[in-house]
C-alpha positions, 0 to 999 in steps of 0.5 A: 495482536500482532504489532502493526507496521508503520514503515513503508518500503522502499526499493530500488529496481532496474527494469528495461535499462530504467533504474527507479524507486518505489514505495509502498506505504500501509494506511491506518487510521487510529488505533485500526490492526489492518491498513485502509490501503496502501499508497503506491508511489515511484519515481525513475532516478536517472531522467524524471520519466517514470512519476506516479502516486496510487493510492489502492482501496483494501476493500473488496466486492462482497466483503465488509471487513473491520478495520478495528478487529481483522475480522472479515465477512461475506455478504451474499 
């Protein structure tokens, strides 16, 4: 099985003349190989005008995910 990613991805961006950094971090529970969700954070570098933290769940209606082995099933 592939080794899960445990590092955060940090990206510096310039959009509409506003420089900001964002970080995306996968969230795992125990030894699961599929992330339960992702934390998305952003902060403007120059004026602190942009700042947010969002947690996005790794779920979808009609699909059951086994986070331990990576299998997914469509349910009706």
